[in-house]
Residue, then its C-alpha position, 0 to 999 in steps of 0.5 A: m195357829s191364830n189368824n192374824n186377821e182376826p180382831a183382838i176384841i170380839q164384839d158382841p152381835w147386840h153391841s148397837l144396843k149400848q146406845f140405849t143404856p149405860a148398863r154394862i152390856a155387850l162388852g165384847r171379849a178378848g179370848m176368854s176374858l173381858p177386854t182390858r178397857a172394860c175391866l178398867d172401866f169397871q174398876l173406875a166405876h167401883a172406886l167412884a162408888r166407894d168414894a161416894v159412900n166413904i168420902p165425907l161431905d164438905f158441910a162447911g163449904l155447902e153451908q157457905r155457898l148457900n149462905l152466899q145465896g142468901y139462905q139461912t142454914l143450920t148444921l145438925q148431926t144424927q146419933a151416928e157419930n161417924q161413917t162406920v157407925y152410920l153404915q152399921r146402924p141405920d137406926l142411929g141415922r134416923l135420930l138426932s143427936a143430943s147436941a142437935i136437939a139442943c141446937l134446935q131448941r136454942t133457935v127462936p121458934i118460928p111458924a113454919d109451913a115447910v122444912v127443907v132438909v139436906a142429908d149426905g146419905l149414902s153418896s156425899t158426891a150426889i149432894e156435893h154435885h146437885a144439892e146447891p143447884f137444885l135448892g137454887l131452883l126449889l127455894p125461890e119456888l116455895q117462897r113464891k108460894g108463900y111458904r114460911m120456912p126455917p133455915v135449911c137444915l144440913v144433917k150429917h150422917g142422916r137417913v131419910a126419916i131424920g126429916d120427920a124429927v126436924a118437921e116435928h120440931y117446927a110443926a111444919g106441914l111439909c117435909i122435903v129431904l134431899i139425900g144422896e142415894r145408894p151409888g151404882l156402878s153407872s151413877p155414883d152421884s144420884m140424889g133423891i128427894y123424899f116428900t112427906y105431908q105432916a111428917r112426925s117422928g115415930i109416926s111417919t113411915d116409908a108408905d107415907r112418903n113420895c120419892i123422886s129418884n135418880i136425879h143426876n146429869n144422866g138421869l132426871s134433870y133438876q127441872q123435871a125433878l122440881k116439876k114433879l115435886l111441885y105437883l106432889i106438894d100441890e096435890s098433897e095440900k088438896l088431899q091432905l096426904s102423901g105416900v102411896n095414896l098420892k100418885d105422880q101424874t106429871t108427864d116426863t118432859e124435857p125443859d123445852g117441853q118436848l117429850k123424852q125419846a120413847n123407850f125403844l123396848l116399847d115401840 
């Protein structure tokens, strides 16, 4: 016979560690199973991750909002015709479609120092939430530095390497790609930034890029990501390279200049 005083949910002895991580730890148990709340939270997180991959990004809305801020845009498409093809054929997400190439060729060629590419990637939610506010910080900084830039290129069904083709077209020295990262169960809207110096289609590899990852409300802030990116840009100009030979030497600080709380595991 069960004890009426026994709690319905048995807590794990290391429950206090949950304050340090969004990971699913110390969920407790109800009998031999997980508590109902933990099961429902998992199902919700899984649904949000699936939606981030499968729900199309509203490119028209993003383009309109950027235009209202005074930024020119150009919407392009890769050879992945739809989301199913995009997921099954990563190679096609790295290549511009014939219509996109024709669109670029119709634009008046202008000298460009840097190109900014925004691709939906594997999380349209990430770009929907974070691309516009981050560009609102990045683009004025690039303009302040005197970089000549073509319109911001919005690429449907794009992979990271799609920036190479855009940079090659404009003969730009710097390529900055904002892309939705593969969603996790605790971060369905994480945005990544990939930076490449002298990016060229078919030549640049992942080893030639620098990545700034985990940009979302519970991860890296826009200000922190911008600080890292501007540092990489400045150093790449000095060293004339990017990728594995270019290291991020910035300190991890909050916008007010205070160091983030140290990892309790390292104390």
